[in-house]
C-alpha positions as CSV (number, residue, x, y, z in Angstrom):
1,M,-5.1,10.2,-5.0
2,E,-2.6,8.6,-2.9
3,V,-1.8,5.1,-4.0
4,H,0.3,2.2,-2.2
5,E,1.9,-0.5,-3.7
6,Y,3.1,-4.1,-2.5
7,S,4.3,-6.1,-4.9
8,N,5.0,-10.2,-4.7
9,G,7.5,-9.9,-7.5
10,E,4.6,-11.4,-10.2
11,I,1.9,-8.5,-9.6
12,T,1.3,-5.4,-7.7
13,I,-1.7,-4.6,-5.6
14,L,-2.3,-0.5,-5.5
15,W,-4.1,0.4,-2.5
16,K,-6.0,3.7,-2.9
17,P,-7.1,4.4,0.7
18,K,-9.4,7.5,0.6
19,A,-11.0,5.0,-1.7
20,C,-11.5,2.5,0.9
21,I,-14.8,2.0,2.5
22,H,-13.3,-0.5,5.0
23,S,-15.9,-3.4,4.1
24,G,-13.5,-5.7,5.5
25,V,-13.7,-8.2,2.4
26,C,-9.9,-8.3,2.0
27,V,-9.1,-9.0,5.4
28,K,-12.0,-12.3,5.7
29,T,-10.6,-13.4,2.3
30,L,-6.9,-13.6,2.9
31,S,-6.4,-12.7,6.7
32,N,-2.8,-14.3,5.7
33,V,-2.3,-11.4,3.8
34,Y,-4.1,-8.0,5.1
35,H,-3.2,-7.1,8.6
36,P,-4.9,-3.4,9.1
37,G,-2.9,-2.7,12.3
38,A,0.6,-3.5,11.1
39,R,2.6,-2.1,8.6
40,P,3.0,-2.8,5.8
41,W,-0.7,-4.0,6.5
42,I,-0.7,-5.9,2.6
43,E,1.4,-8.8,2.7
44,P,1.3,-10.1,-1.1
45,G,4.3,-12.6,-0.4
46,N,1.5,-14.8,2.1
47,A,-0.7,-16.1,-0.9
48,T,-0.5,-17.1,-4.8
49,T,-0.9,-14.6,-7.2
50,Q,-4.1,-16.4,-8.3
51,E,-5.7,-15.9,-4.9
52,L,-4.5,-12.0,-5.2
53,I,-6.4,-11.4,-8.2
54,D,-9.3,-13.5,-7.6
55,Q,-9.9,-11.2,-3.9
56,V,-8.4,-8.2,-5.1
57,A,-11.5,-8.2,-7.9
58,K,-14.0,-9.3,-4.4
59,C,-13.2,-5.7,-3.2
60,P,-16.7,-3.7,-3.1
61,S,-15.1,-0.1,-3.4
62,G,-12.3,-0.6,-6.2
63,A,-9.8,0.8,-3.6
64,L,-8.3,-2.4,-4.4
65,S,-6.6,-3.2,-7.7
66,I,-3.8,-5.1,-9.7
67,K,-1.5,-4.2,-11.8
68,K,1.0,-7.1,-13.6
69,D,4.8,-6.8,-12.9
70,L,7.3,-7.1,-16.3
71,N,10.3,-8.7,-15.6
72,V,12.5,-8.6,-18.6
73,V,15.4,-10.7,-18.2
74,K,18.8,-10.2,-20.9
75,N,18.7,-12.7,-23.1
76,G,15.4,-14.4,-21.6
77,K,11.6,-14.8,-22.3
78,Y,9.6,-12.1,-20.5
79,K,7.4,-12.7,-17.7
80,G,4.5,-11.2,-16.7
81,G,1.7,-9.2,-18.5
82,V,3.2,-9.1,-21.9
């Protein structure tokens, strides 16, 4: 299945267009992130990570999901879903 990825550096939103039922919950919840007429249509940098996680959890079709990004810095701490 086709999957599009949109990252804010902490998490990546995965969108499966063929699973989307176009209910509009995403656009109604975070209109500053989701712009159906634009490309790219998802701009995750326009909301906090927690706002994105909360919104994606409301997607009725499951077309939107979250993947936590893992950033490893030499001699640094882990950041992300460790």
